[in-house]
C-alpha positions as CSV (number, residue, x, y, z in Angstrom):
1,X,9.7,44.3,6.6
2,X,9.0,40.6,6.1
3,X,6.0,39.2,8.0
4,X,6.2,35.5,8.7
5,X,2.9,33.8,9.3
6,X,3.1,30.6,11.3
7,X,0.4,28.2,10.4
8,X,-1.8,27.2,13.4
9,X,-0.9,23.9,15.1
10,X,-3.2,21.4,16.6
11,X,-2.5,19.0,19.4
12,X,-2.2,15.5,17.8
13,X,-4.9,13.1,18.8
14,X,-6.3,9.7,18.0
15,X,-10.1,9.7,18.1
16,X,-12.3,6.6,18.4
17,X,-15.0,6.8,15.8
18,X,-16.0,3.1,15.8
19,X,-19.0,1.7,17.7
20,X,-18.7,0.1,21.2
21,X,-17.8,-3.6,20.8
22,X,-17.0,-6.4,23.3
23,X,-13.6,-6.0,24.8
24,X,-13.2,-2.3,24.1
25,X,-13.2,-1.4,27.8
26,X,-10.1,-3.6,28.5
27,X,-8.3,-2.9,25.2
28,X,-9.1,0.7,24.2
29,X,-8.0,2.3,27.5
30,X,-7.0,6.0,27.6
31,X,-3.4,4.9,28.3
32,X,-3.3,2.6,25.3
33,X,-4.8,5.3,23.1
34,X,-2.1,7.8,24.3
35,X,0.5,5.2,23.3
36,X,-1.0,4.8,19.8
37,X,-1.2,8.5,19.4
38,X,2.6,8.8,20.1
39,X,3.2,6.1,17.6
40,X,1.3,8.0,14.9
41,X,3.0,11.3,15.8
42,X,6.4,9.8,15.2
43,X,5.8,7.3,12.4
44,X,2.7,7.9,10.3
45,X,4.5,10.4,8.1
46,X,7.3,8.0,7.3
47,X,4.7,5.3,6.6
48,X,3.0,7.5,4.0
49,X,6.3,8.2,2.3
50,X,7.1,4.5,2.1
51,X,3.7,3.7,0.6
52,X,4.4,6.4,-2.0
53,X,7.6,4.7,-2.8
54,X,5.7,1.5,-3.4
55,X,3.6,3.2,-6.0
56,X,6.7,4.5,-7.8
57,X,8.2,1.1,-7.9
58,X,5.1,-0.5,-9.4
59,X,5.1,2.2,-12.1
60,X,8.7,1.4,-13.0
61,X,8.0,-2.3,-13.2
62,X,4.9,-1.7,-15.4
63,X,7.1,0.4,-17.7
64,X,9.6,-2.4,-18.2
65,X,12.1,-2.1,-15.3
66,X,13.0,-5.2,-13.3
67,X,13.8,-5.5,-9.6
68,X,17.5,-6.2,-8.8
69,X,19.9,-6.5,-5.9
70,X,20.7,-2.9,-4.9
71,X,24.2,-1.6,-5.6
72,X,23.9,1.0,-2.8
73,X,23.6,-1.8,-0.2
74,X,26.2,-4.1,-1.6
75,X,28.4,-3.4,1.4
76,X,25.9,-4.8,3.8
77,X,25.7,-8.0,1.7
78,X,29.5,-8.3,1.5
79,X,30.2,-7.7,5.2
80,X,30.6,-11.1,6.8
81,X,30.7,-9.8,10.4
82,X,27.2,-9.0,11.3
83,X,24.5,-11.3,12.7
84,X,20.9,-10.9,13.9
85,X,19.9,-11.3,17.5
86,X,18.1,-14.6,16.8
87,X,15.2,-16.2,18.7
88,X,14.2,-14.9,22.1
89,X,13.1,-17.1,25.1
90,X,10.5,-19.7,24.1
91,X,11.2,-19.2,20.4
92,X,14.2,-21.3,20.0
93,X,12.3,-24.4,18.7
94,X,9.9,-23.5,15.9
95,X,9.7,-26.9,14.1
96,X,5.9,-26.6,13.8
97,X,3.9,-23.4,13.8
98,X,0.1,-23.3,13.5
99,X,-1.5,-20.2,11.9
100,X,-5.0,-18.9,12.5
101,X,-7.3,-16.0,13.5
102,X,-7.6,-14.7,17.0
103,X,-11.3,-15.1,17.8
104,X,-11.8,-16.9,21.1
105,X,-12.6,-20.4,19.8
106,X,-9.7,-20.4,17.3
107,X,-7.4,-19.0,20.0
108,X,-8.1,-21.9,22.3
109,X,-7.8,-24.4,19.5
110,X,-4.4,-23.0,18.5
111,X,-3.2,-23.1,22.1
112,X,-4.3,-26.7,22.4
113,X,-2.8,-27.8,19.0
114,X,0.5,-29.2,20.2
115,X,2.4,-26.8,17.9
116,X,5.6,-25.1,19.1
117,X,4.4,-21.7,17.9
118,X,1.0,-20.1,17.2
119,X,1.0,-17.4,14.6
120,X,-1.9,-15.3,16.0
121,X,-3.0,-13.7,12.8
122,X,-4.7,-10.4,12.6
123,X,-3.8,-10.1,8.9
124,X,-4.6,-12.5,6.1
125,X,-6.6,-14.9,8.2
126,X,-8.8,-12.2,9.8
127,X,-11.6,-10.2,8.3
128,X,-10.9,-6.8,9.9
129,X,-14.4,-6.0,11.3
130,X,-14.1,-3.7,14.3
131,X,-15.5,-6.6,16.4
132,X,-12.7,-8.9,15.2
133,X,-10.0,-6.3,15.6
134,X,-10.9,-5.4,19.2
135,X,-12.1,-8.9,20.0
136,X,-8.9,-10.5,18.7
137,X,-6.8,-8.3,21.0
138,X,-9.1,-9.2,23.9
139,X,-8.7,-12.9,23.2
140,X,-4.9,-12.5,23.3
141,X,-5.0,-10.4,26.4
142,X,-7.0,-13.1,28.2
143,X,-5.0,-16.0,26.7
144,X,-1.6,-14.5,27.8
145,X,-3.0,-14.2,31.3
146,X,-4.4,-17.7,31.4
147,X,-8.0,-16.6,31.7
148,X,-9.6,-17.4,28.3
149,X,-12.5,-19.8,27.8
150,X,-15.3,-20.0,25.3
151,X,-18.8,-21.6,25.1
152,X,-20.3,-22.1,21.7
153,X,-23.9,-21.4,20.9
154,X,-24.5,-25.1,21.0
155,X,-23.2,-25.3,24.5
156,X,-19.7,-26.8,23.8
157,X,-17.1,-25.5,26.2
158,X,-13.5,-24.7,25.1
159,X,-10.7,-24.4,27.6
160,X,-6.9,-24.2,27.3
161,X,-4.8,-27.2,28.4
162,X,-1.5,-27.2,30.2
163,X,1.3,-26.7,27.6
164,X,0.7,-24.0,25.1
165,X,2.7,-22.7,22.1
166,X,4.7,-19.5,22.0
167,X,2.6,-16.7,20.5
168,X,3.9,-14.7,17.6
169,X,1.5,-12.0,16.7
170,X,1.0,-10.8,13.1
171,X,-0.4,-7.3,12.7
172,X,-1.9,-5.9,9.5
173,X,0.5,-4.6,6.8
174,X,1.7,-1.1,6.3
175,X,-0.7,-0.5,3.4
176,X,-3.9,-1.0,5.5
177,X,-5.8,1.5,7.6
178,X,-8.0,1.2,10.7
179,X,-10.9,3.6,9.9
180,X,-12.5,3.2,13.3
181,X,-9.7,5.3,14.7
182,X,-8.8,8.7,13.2
183,X,-5.5,10.5,13.7
184,X,-5.3,14.3,13.6
185,X,-1.8,15.6,13.1
186,X,-0.3,18.9,14.2
187,X,-1.5,20.6,11.0
188,X,-5.0,19.6,11.8
189,X,-5.1,17.0,8.9
190,X,-7.3,14.0,9.7
191,X,-6.7,10.5,8.3
192,X,-7.5,6.9,9.2
193,X,-5.1,5.3,11.7
194,X,-2.4,2.9,10.5
195,X,-3.6,-0.6,11.0
196,X,0.0,-1.8,11.6
197,X,0.6,0.7,14.4
198,X,-2.9,0.0,15.9
199,X,-2.5,-3.8,15.9
200,X,1.2,-4.0,17.0
201,X,0.8,-1.1,19.4
202,X,-2.2,-2.5,21.3
203,X,-0.6,-6.0,21.4
204,X,2.7,-4.7,22.7
205,X,1.3,-2.2,25.1
206,X,-1.0,-4.6,26.9
207,X,1.1,-7.8,26.7
208,X,4.8,-7.2,26.4
209,X,5.5,-7.3,30.2
210,X,3.1,-10.2,30.8
211,X,4.8,-12.3,28.1
212,X,8.3,-11.5,29.6
213,X,7.0,-12.5,33.0
214,X,5.8,-15.8,31.6
215,X,9.3,-16.7,30.4
216,X,8.7,-15.8,26.8
217,X,8.5,-12.4,25.1
218,X,6.8,-10.0,22.7
219,X,7.2,-11.5,19.3
220,X,5.8,-10.4,16.0
221,X,5.5,-11.5,12.4
222,X,5.9,-8.6,10.0
223,X,3.8,-9.0,6.8
224,X,3.9,-7.5,3.3
225,X,7.3,-5.7,3.5
226,X,8.6,-4.6,0.2
227,X,12.1,-3.6,1.2
228,X,14.6,-2.8,3.8
229,X,13.4,0.8,4.4
230,X,10.0,-0.6,5.6
231,X,12.0,-2.9,7.9
232,X,13.9,0.1,9.2
233,X,10.6,1.8,10.1
234,X,9.5,-1.3,12.1
235,X,12.9,-1.3,13.9
236,X,12.4,2.3,14.9
237,X,8.9,1.5,16.2
238,X,10.4,-1.3,18.3
239,X,13.1,1.0,19.7
240,X,10.5,3.6,20.7
241,X,8.2,1.0,22.1
242,X,10.9,-0.5,24.3
243,X,11.8,2.9,25.7
244,X,8.1,3.9,26.2
245,X,7.3,0.6,28.0
246,X,10.5,0.4,29.9
247,X,11.7,-2.8,28.2
248,X,15.3,-3.9,27.8
249,X,16.6,-3.0,24.3
250,X,16.2,-5.9,21.9
251,X,13.3,-7.6,23.9
252,X,10.9,-7.4,20.9
253,X,11.8,-9.9,18.2
254,X,10.3,-10.0,14.7
255,X,10.1,-12.6,12.0
256,X,9.7,-11.0,8.6
257,X,7.6,-12.7,5.9
258,X,9.3,-12.6,2.6
259,X,6.2,-12.5,0.5
260,X,6.9,-9.9,-2.1
261,X,9.2,-10.1,-5.1
262,X,11.0,-6.8,-4.1
263,X,11.7,-8.1,-0.6
264,X,13.3,-11.2,-2.1
265,X,16.0,-9.0,-3.5
266,X,16.6,-7.3,-0.1
267,X,16.5,-10.2,2.4
268,X,20.0,-9.4,3.8
269,X,19.2,-5.7,4.1
270,X,15.9,-6.5,5.9
271,X,17.8,-8.7,8.3
272,X,20.4,-6.0,8.8
273,X,17.9,-3.2,9.5
274,X,16.1,-5.3,12.1
275,X,19.2,-7.2,13.3
276,X,18.9,-6.3,17.0
277,X,15.2,-7.2,16.9
278,X,15.2,-10.0,14.4
279,X,14.6,-13.8,14.9
280,X,14.3,-14.8,11.2
281,X,12.5,-14.8,7.9
282,X,9.5,-16.8,6.7
283,X,8.7,-17.9,3.1
284,X,5.2,-16.5,2.6
285,X,4.6,-18.4,-0.6
286,X,1.0,-17.4,-1.5
287,X,1.5,-13.7,-1.2
288,X,4.8,-14.1,-3.0
289,X,3.0,-15.6,-6.0
290,X,0.4,-12.8,-5.8
291,X,3.2,-10.2,-5.7
292,X,4.8,-11.7,-8.9
293,X,1.4,-11.5,-10.7
294,X,0.7,-8.0,-9.4
295,X,4.0,-6.5,-10.4
296,X,4.3,-8.0,-13.8
297,X,0.6,-8.4,-14.7
298,X,0.8,-6.1,-17.8
299,X,4.3,-7.1,-19.0
300,X,3.2,-9.5,-21.7
301,X,2.8,-13.3,-22.1
302,X,6.2,-14.0,-20.7
303,X,4.9,-13.2,-17.2
304,X,1.6,-15.1,-17.4
305,X,1.3,-17.9,-14.8
306,X,-0.6,-21.1,-15.4
307,X,-3.4,-22.5,-13.4
308,X,-2.9,-21.7,-9.7
309,X,-2.6,-25.4,-8.9
310,X,0.4,-25.7,-11.2
311,X,2.4,-23.0,-9.5
312,X,4.1,-25.3,-7.0
313,X,7.1,-24.8,-4.8
314,X,9.2,-26.9,-7.2
315,X,8.9,-24.6,-10.2
316,X,12.4,-23.0,-10.7
317,X,11.6,-19.4,-9.7
318,X,9.9,-20.5,-6.5
319,X,12.7,-22.9,-5.7
320,X,15.2,-20.2,-6.2
321,X,13.4,-17.9,-3.8
322,X,13.0,-20.5,-1.0
323,X,16.6,-21.7,-1.2
324,X,17.9,-18.1,-1.2
325,X,15.9,-17.5,2.0
326,X,17.4,-20.4,3.8
327,X,21.0,-19.5,2.7
328,X,20.5,-15.8,3.7
329,X,19.0,-16.6,7.1
330,X,21.6,-19.1,8.1
331,X,24.5,-16.9,6.9
332,X,23.3,-14.3,9.4
333,X,22.2,-16.6,12.3
334,X,18.5,-16.2,11.6
335,X,15.8,-18.8,11.6
336,X,14.2,-19.8,8.3
337,X,10.6,-20.8,8.6
338,X,8.7,-22.5,5.8
339,X,5.3,-21.7,4.4
340,X,1.9,-23.1,4.6
341,X,0.6,-26.0,2.4
342,X,-3.0,-25.2,1.7
343,X,-4.2,-28.8,1.9
344,X,-6.3,-29.6,4.9
345,X,-7.9,-32.8,6.2
346,X,-11.6,-33.6,6.4
347,X,-12.5,-35.6,9.5
348,X,-15.7,-36.8,7.7
349,X,-13.8,-38.0,4.6
350,X,-10.9,-40.4,5.1
351,X,-9.9,-40.3,1.5
352,X,-9.5,-36.5,1.5
353,X,-7.6,-36.7,4.8
354,X,-5.2,-39.3,3.5
355,X,-4.5,-37.2,0.4
356,X,-4.0,-34.0,2.5
357,X,-1.6,-35.8,4.9
358,X,0.4,-37.1,1.9
359,X,0.6,-33.7,0.3
360,X,1.6,-32.0,3.5
361,X,4.2,-34.6,4.3
362,X,5.8,-34.2,0.9
363,X,5.8,-30.4,1.3
364,X,7.4,-30.5,4.7
365,X,10.0,-33.1,3.7
366,X,11.0,-30.7,0.9
367,X,11.4,-27.8,3.3
368,X,13.3,-29.8,5.9
369,X,15.6,-31.0,3.1
370,X,16.2,-27.5,2.0
371,X,17.4,-26.6,5.6
372,X,14.3,-24.8,7.0
373,X,14.2,-24.6,10.8
374,X,10.4,-25.0,11.0
375,X,7.2,-24.8,9.0
376,X,3.6,-23.7,9.1
377,X,0.4,-25.7,9.2
378,X,-3.2,-24.4,9.1
379,X,-5.0,-27.2,10.9
380,X,-4.4,-29.0,14.3
381,X,-4.6,-32.4,12.6
382,X,-1.6,-31.5,10.5
383,X,0.7,-30.7,13.5
384,X,1.7,-34.4,14.0
385,X,2.8,-35.1,10.4
386,X,4.8,-31.8,10.2
387,X,6.4,-32.5,13.6
388,X,7.3,-36.0,12.6
389,X,9.1,-34.7,9.5
390,X,11.0,-32.0,11.4
391,X,11.8,-34.3,14.3
392,X,13.5,-36.6,11.9
393,X,15.4,-33.8,10.2
394,X,16.5,-32.0,13.4
395,X,17.5,-34.9,15.5
396,X,18.7,-33.6,18.8
397,X,18.9,-30.0,17.6
398,X,16.2,-27.3,17.8
399,X,17.0,-25.9,14.3
400,X,19.2,-26.3,11.2
401,X,21.0,-23.0,11.4
402,X,24.3,-24.9,11.2
403,X,23.4,-25.7,7.5
404,X,24.8,-22.7,5.7
405,X,23.7,-23.8,2.3
406,X,26.9,-22.5,0.7
407,X,25.9,-24.5,-2.4
408,X,23.1,-22.0,-3.1
409,X,23.9,-19.4,-5.7
410,X,20.7,-17.5,-6.8
411,X,20.9,-14.7,-9.3
412,X,18.4,-12.0,-10.2
413,X,17.6,-13.9,-13.4
414,X,16.7,-17.0,-11.3
415,X,14.2,-15.0,-9.2
416,X,12.7,-13.5,-12.3
417,X,12.5,-16.7,-14.3
418,X,8.7,-16.5,-14.3
419,X,8.5,-18.4,-17.6
420,X,9.9,-21.5,-15.7
421,X,6.4,-22.0,-14.3
422,X,5.2,-22.8,-17.8
423,X,2.4,-20.2,-18.1
424,X,3.2,-19.5,-21.7
425,X,3.0,-23.1,-22.8
426,X,-0.1,-24.3,-24.7
427,X,-2.7,-25.6,-22.4
428,X,-1.2,-24.1,-19.2
429,X,-4.4,-22.3,-18.4
430,X,-7.6,-24.4,-18.4
431,X,-11.3,-23.7,-18.2
432,X,-11.2,-25.5,-14.9
433,X,-8.5,-23.2,-13.7
434,X,-10.6,-20.1,-14.6
435,X,-13.7,-21.6,-12.9
436,X,-11.8,-22.5,-9.8
437,X,-10.4,-19.0,-9.4
438,X,-13.8,-17.4,-9.8
439,X,-15.4,-19.8,-7.4
440,X,-12.7,-19.4,-4.8
441,X,-12.7,-15.7,-5.1
442,X,-16.4,-15.3,-4.7
443,X,-16.8,-17.8,-1.9
444,X,-13.9,-16.4,0.0
445,X,-15.1,-12.8,-0.3
446,X,-18.6,-13.9,0.8
447,X,-17.2,-15.4,4.0
448,X,-14.9,-12.4,4.5
449,X,-17.8,-10.0,4.3
450,X,-19.4,-12.1,7.1
451,X,-16.4,-11.6,9.3
452,X,-14.6,-14.9,8.5
453,X,-11.0,-14.5,7.3
454,X,-9.8,-18.2,7.0
455,X,-12.1,-20.5,5.0
456,X,-12.0,-24.2,4.1
457,X,-13.0,-24.3,0.4
458,X,-12.7,-27.5,-1.6
459,X,-10.4,-29.1,1.0
460,X,-8.0,-26.2,0.8
461,X,-7.5,-23.5,3.4
462,X,-8.1,-20.1,1.7
463,X,-7.2,-16.8,3.2
464,X,-6.7,-13.3,1.7
465,X,-3.4,-14.3,0.1
466,X,-4.8,-17.2,-1.9
467,X,-7.9,-15.2,-2.8
468,X,-5.5,-12.5,-4.2
469,X,-3.9,-15.1,-6.4
470,X,-7.3,-16.2,-7.7
471,X,-8.6,-12.7,-8.7
472,X,-5.2,-11.4,-10.0
473,X,-4.8,-14.4,-12.2
474,X,-8.2,-13.7,-13.7
475,X,-7.3,-10.0,-14.3
476,X,-4.0,-11.0,-15.9
477,X,-5.6,-13.7,-18.1
478,X,-8.2,-11.2,-19.3
479,X,-5.7,-8.5,-20.1
480,X,-3.3,-10.8,-21.8
481,X,-6.0,-12.4,-23.9
482,X,-5.2,-15.9,-22.7
483,X,-6.7,-18.9,-24.5
484,X,-7.4,-22.0,-22.4
485,X,-6.4,-25.5,-23.3
486,X,-10.0,-26.1,-24.3
487,X,-9.8,-23.2,-26.8
488,X,-11.8,-20.6,-24.7
489,X,-10.6,-17.0,-25.0
490,X,-10.7,-15.5,-21.5
491,X,-12.3,-12.1,-21.7
492,X,-14.6,-10.1,-19.4
493,X,-17.7,-11.6,-21.0
494,X,-16.4,-15.1,-20.4
495,X,-15.6,-14.3,-16.8
496,X,-19.1,-12.9,-16.3
497,X,-20.5,-16.0,-17.7
498,X,-18.5,-18.2,-15.4
499,X,-19.4,-15.9,-12.5
500,X,-23.1,-16.3,-13.1
501,X,-22.7,-20.1,-13.4
502,X,-20.9,-20.2,-10.1
503,X,-23.5,-18.1,-8.4
504,X,-26.3,-20.3,-9.8
505,X,-24.6,-23.5,-8.3
506,X,-24.1,-22.1,-4.8
507,X,-26.6,-22.8,-2.0
508,X,-28.2,-19.5,-1.2
509,X,-29.8,-18.2,2.0
510,X,-31.7,-15.0,2.7
511,X,-28.8,-13.5,4.6
512,X,-25.8,-14.6,2.5
513,X,-23.4,-12.0,0.9
514,X,-22.8,-13.7,-2.4
515,X,-24.3,-10.8,-4.4
516,X,-22.0,-8.3,-2.7
517,X,-19.1,-10.7,-3.1
518,X,-19.7,-11.0,-6.8
519,X,-19.8,-7.3,-7.2
520,X,-16.5,-7.0,-5.3
521,X,-15.0,-9.7,-7.5
522,X,-15.9,-7.8,-10.6
523,X,-14.2,-4.7,-9.1
524,X,-10.9,-6.4,-8.3
525,X,-10.7,-8.9,-11.2
526,X,-12.4,-7.1,-14.2
527,X,-11.9,-3.4,-13.7
528,X,-9.5,-1.7,-16.1
529,X,-7.4,-0.5,-13.1
530,X,-5.9,-3.1,-10.9
531,X,-6.6,-2.6,-7.1
532,X,-3.3,-3.3,-5.3
533,X,-5.1,-5.3,-2.7
534,X,-8.7,-6.7,-2.9
535,X,-9.2,-6.1,0.9
536,X,-8.8,-2.3,0.5
537,X,-12.0,-1.6,-1.4
538,X,-13.8,-4.4,0.3
539,X,-13.0,-3.0,3.8
540,X,-13.9,0.6,2.9
541,X,-17.2,-0.4,1.3
542,X,-18.5,-3.0,3.7
543,X,-16.6,-3.3,7.0
544,X,-16.4,0.3,8.3
545,X,-19.1,1.0,10.9
546,X,-19.1,4.4,12.5
547,X,-20.6,5.6,15.8
């Protein structure tokens, strides 16, 4: 006789293990937690499988394989009949989008910016302290209901004006966890919650119907996707959410950031998987550059990139990626949204402001000329110049989807033409480039540890994506034995020397976090193993606070 022993099962649950913070009463309701629990029951296992697939791909690339257009999905690319749903109400005109974090002050500033869309960013522009995660949801909850205000410690009052942008919310990526919520599955295994499911779930649960009632809708930006199977998982999350909340099928609309080299080879498949819930794609340039470095960092001198400032949108491999995005989107009826120029104005320095406006204008003219339907800016003072450029390009239209860009023919070799950036040429990497990367990396991490995710540094807007470029370039230059234009060999000792020089030049206070930031920078830029994201060890070591 065979005796079958059935393993014990546990009722799945999501437990709050983070401290009480402002806004928790309104946001972390029992009903919202029940919804998040159901999301984890249905989708957390698939998420883990997809993240394992990422690891396998990175191993193949490090062993010499290259990404390519997939033969198994060639039928989707060849089928001319399908289209995406396109923009929902209030999202038709996206000529200028402003990006920024979701604290109360920045929420009000974004809503008063004059942009058509606000990318409410819980990802690269937010340091995911528990206070910021819950507080950001609370800010959005109040803003969507027209009840947000803020008074600064100095007594300055911030209030929202009459006309506000359409909100598109960006949750954290699939790779991130929310350690202030713990999920116990049926087998009794306990793990940190998925940050993606927590962020998107709370936003949709609390705000979807209110957004619909306001004449707009629940719209999301989806970050860090590495392929169409990850898009499929998001689509299934949307389908379940619409059923759970009683929303009409297709109400949720997503714009996917194409900011990884693997996603660039699957743009059409990503659109196809999300087609009933898809508005368009965005060219996430900074994370795209980081993805190139990360995936090919150990593949020899051919894949070395020059100083960060030299990797512009006009180098051939970047131009190929951005033009393919426009052609792909417009072929399928999707919107193509341009990226963020990092230059920002300085109201106290007219010369810096003039330079920033000129740089941004040139960047937006390039995007409008390529056929983009809109673009990003990171500062309210840049909204007018971007709007002027796209007003001229669009005329009486709201987008350029009629421009099919049938002249664009991009091959795998074009997307992988990393040498076109000139990183292998003599003098492509400089002492100044190394110092700049170390300085930006340390200063950004110091702010991030204090809960600030978007930081103006040397007249550029730095966020997690640009910090990733800085530290990953240092790692690559060290491991490839790069010699600078000045004849300096970049090794760990040289980086340590520069790091100490940078620290010595910074204004210090008793409560700054520069020493912690420097230790983190060593971990993510000088360790033998390459952390896939700098925010992962930083979050675990410094931002997790338990009850």
